[in-house]
C-alpha positions, -999 to 999 in steps of 0.1 A, spaced: 154 625 554 176 656 552 185 671 519 218 685 508 235 707 483 272 710 473 290 742 464 324 737 449 344 770 451 373 780 429 378 801 398 402 774 386 372 750 384 352 775 362 382 780 339 386 743 334 421 743 348 413 718 376 388 689 375 362 689 403 366 654 418 354 666 452 317 669 443 317 632 431 333 620 463 309 639 485 279 628 465 288 592 470 293 597 507 259 614 511 243 586 490 256 561 514 241 580 544 207 581 527 209 619 523 192 632 492 215 654 471 193 677 449 218 702 436 255 709 431 271 740 417 304 757 411 312 793 422 343 813 415 365 830 442 340 858 447 328 864 483 295 881 473 285 853 450 295 826 474 275 842 502 245 845 479 248 809 469 249 797 505 219 819 514 199 805 485 209 769 493 198 773 529 163 781 516 162 747 499 184 722 518 192 711 553 229 705 547 252 728 527 287 715 520 313 738 504 348 729 492 376 752 486 385 788 494 399 782 529 435 790 521 455 820 534 455 841 503 433 871 493 414 849 468 403 825 495 370 842 505 349 812 518 353 819 555 341 855 552 314 846 527 298 820 549 300 843 579 282 869 559 256 845 546 245 834 582 251 868 599 279 857 621 312 876 625 345 859 622 365 853 654 401 844 659 410 811 675 444 811 691 445 773 694 439 770 657 468 794 650 490 772 672 481 741 653 487 759 619 520 772 631 531 737 643 521 721 611 540 746 590 570 742 612 572 705 603 582 716 568 609 738 583 591 770 575 579 800 595 542 809 589 536 842 572 512 868 586 485 861 560 483 825 571 467 837 603 435 842 582 430 805 584 425 807 622 395 830 618 362 810 620 325 822 621 313 829 656 300 797 674 310 774 645 322 739 653 360 739 645 373 708 627 411 705 630 428 695 598 454 668 606 466 665 570 468 702 560 469 738 573 433 748 565 408 740 593 373 731 584 342 742 603 305 736 607 280 764 612 250 750 631 220 772 624 193 766 650 156 767 642 139 801 646 110 801 670 77 807 651 73 841 666 107 852 654 103 842 618 105 871 594 93 872 558 121 866 534 145 855 561 168 827 549 157 805 578 120 812 577 112 781 558 130 756 580 108 727 590 114 699 615 131 697 648 168 701 638 187 731 626 204 733 592 241 732 589 268 747 566 300 726 563 331 743 550 358 718 537 392 725 521 395 721 484 425 698 483 410 664 476 430 643 501 423 668 529 386 671 520 382 633 519 399 628 552 379 654 570 346 644 555 351 607 564 366 611 598 347 641 612 318 653 591 301 619 586 299 611 623 286 647 629 258 643 603 248 609 617 244 623 652 229 656 643 203 642 619 199 609 637 206 590 605 197 554 604 186 549 568 210 531 545 211 533 507 219 503 486 226 505 449 228 477 423 236 483 387 226 459 359 243 461 325 224 456 292 238 451 257 220 448 223 192 472 232 192 510 229 183 533 258 150 542 241 139 506 236 148 498 272 129 528 285 99 516 264 99 483 282 106 494 318 93 530 318 68 522 346 96 510 369 114 543 363 85 561 380 90 542 413 100 563 443 117 537 465 134 518 450 142 541 422 153 529 387 174 550 363 192 545 330 226 556 318 238 549 282 275 542 273 279 537 235 264 502 231 259 493 268 232 507 290 233 506 328 202 502 348 206 516 384 184 503 412 186 523 444 167 515 476 165 532 510 157 512 541 164 509 578 188 480 572 210 467 543 191 435 544 157 452 538 172 474 511 186 443 494 152 426 494 136 457 478 163 457 451 160 420 445 123 423 438 128 450 412 158 431 396 136 400 392 111 421 373 137 437 351 153 403 343 118 389 334 113 418 310 147 421 294 159 385 296 193 378 282 198 414 271 211 418 307 246 404 306 259 413 341 258 435 372 281 456 393 318 453 382 310 428 354 322 439 319 309 426 286 343 412 276 348 394 309 314 378 309 317 367 273 352 352 278 341 333 310 312 318 291 335 308 262 358 291 287 329 270 300 324 258 264 361 251 258 364 278 232 395 300 226 396 334 209 417 355 185 407 389 172 414 413 143 407 450 141 409 476 113 410 513 122 398 508 158 430 523 173 436 492 195 402 494 212 392 457 206 426 442 215 430 464 246 396 453 260 405 416 257 441 420 268 430 439 299 411 409 312 442 387 313 418 358 305 435 326 292 407 321 266 421 351 247 450 339 225 460 372 209 451 396 182 463 418 153 458 453 139 454 453 101 458 481 76 438 463 50 406 475 35 373 464 52 364 441 23 394 419 33 381 415 69 366 381 64 396 364 49 420 381 73 399 371 104 401 335 94 438 338 89 442 353 124 422 324 139 446 299 123 476 319 133 467 319 170 453 283 168 420 296 183 385 280 178 369 314 175 379 347 159 362 381 160 371 407 134 358 443 134 365 471 109 355 508 111 353 530 80 343 566 78 337 585 46 322 620 49 294 617 74 289 579 68 303 556 94 303 518 85 311 490 108 317 454 97 318 425 121 330 390 112 325 362 137 339 327 132 330 301 158 327 263 159 291 269 151 299 287 118 306 321 104 284 352 104 289 387 89 272 419 102 271 453 85 262 482 108 261 520 105 268 544 134 250 578 135 267 593 166 298 613 172 329 598 156 347 599 189 322 573 202 321 551 171 350 527 180 337 520 215 303 514 201 317 490 174 336 470 199 305 466 222 284 456 192 310 429 183 312 416 218 274 414 221 273 395 188 299 371 201 281 367 234 248 359 216 262 337 189 282 315 212 271 319 248 234 322 244 230 297 216 252 273 234 232 276 266 199 271 247 213 240 231 223 226 265 189 230 280 
């Protein structure tokens, strides 16, 4: 399969003035095509550095995709930089200039002379008209060098296979980039590289186990090459990503299902959901099946617990309250909230920080009884409240949902 690299261009990205959403979008598109993305980098508006980055990327990858730097101003150097990197001069395209002029005219304006720069494209490049902007995109198709013409140190001397490498230059405006990538570049990649492989991804969600403990139990699966298995931790919830490449979605699905079955056998009820499932939604759905209703109380969580429940819109959730009381009043106040909202179940969570110590107390009152949990958090305070809420939700899930299911077996 071909490999790819992304080069996001723009000094505003390096200065942190603009967030780079383009790289994420391109990465997901490449993933869907089964193309391996091994590297992504950001370069400022400097022609020399851009040209060098493209030359180096051509040594490693089959597809180089750049975004940004195709505007009409002096600090839009991508066209010239790519031309320099592949040894092709820029040439003027009158038909592009006509298109640019016509598009600017729609806004009731007359194009300035500097906008003519956008009609210059590297020699022999494939021109991609931009129907939603003024900056055309282009594809430089670099043919394979015959063996006899290979020169030591040449940027193309390491190309293998039967197809040439390509450099794709896309505008940096996200909407324009997304349109051109989807409508023009994807079909080109599919034809040029004869792409038939599909990539399927399924994500399982785990609560109650830390990333290290999960890794200890499934580490051998993380060494698989196809499907692949990876972990991502999110303050009390860990995602397990399973990705499989195959000729068809059906075959990729079968490969993923086999690994998922193994994961579920090892991790059991610690896996609470998959895909778009959330811990709060899964828990509330299970409570609904048991006929339970819920109220909640939080102390110094900045609305994090109530927001999670309210966002679901689930009828099981009756309401909640934010208290300014001290954590030692949590148990009594949680019972009071349960009665106030006439709920069968109440979850109370408090967060208290003193110096470097961060304490979390969780009170859970259900038809099965009352439990109290005291936890400490050792991470960054900015993550503490999210972690506390996830811990409370997991305790509710296990106390009510899992015990109830065991009792019904």
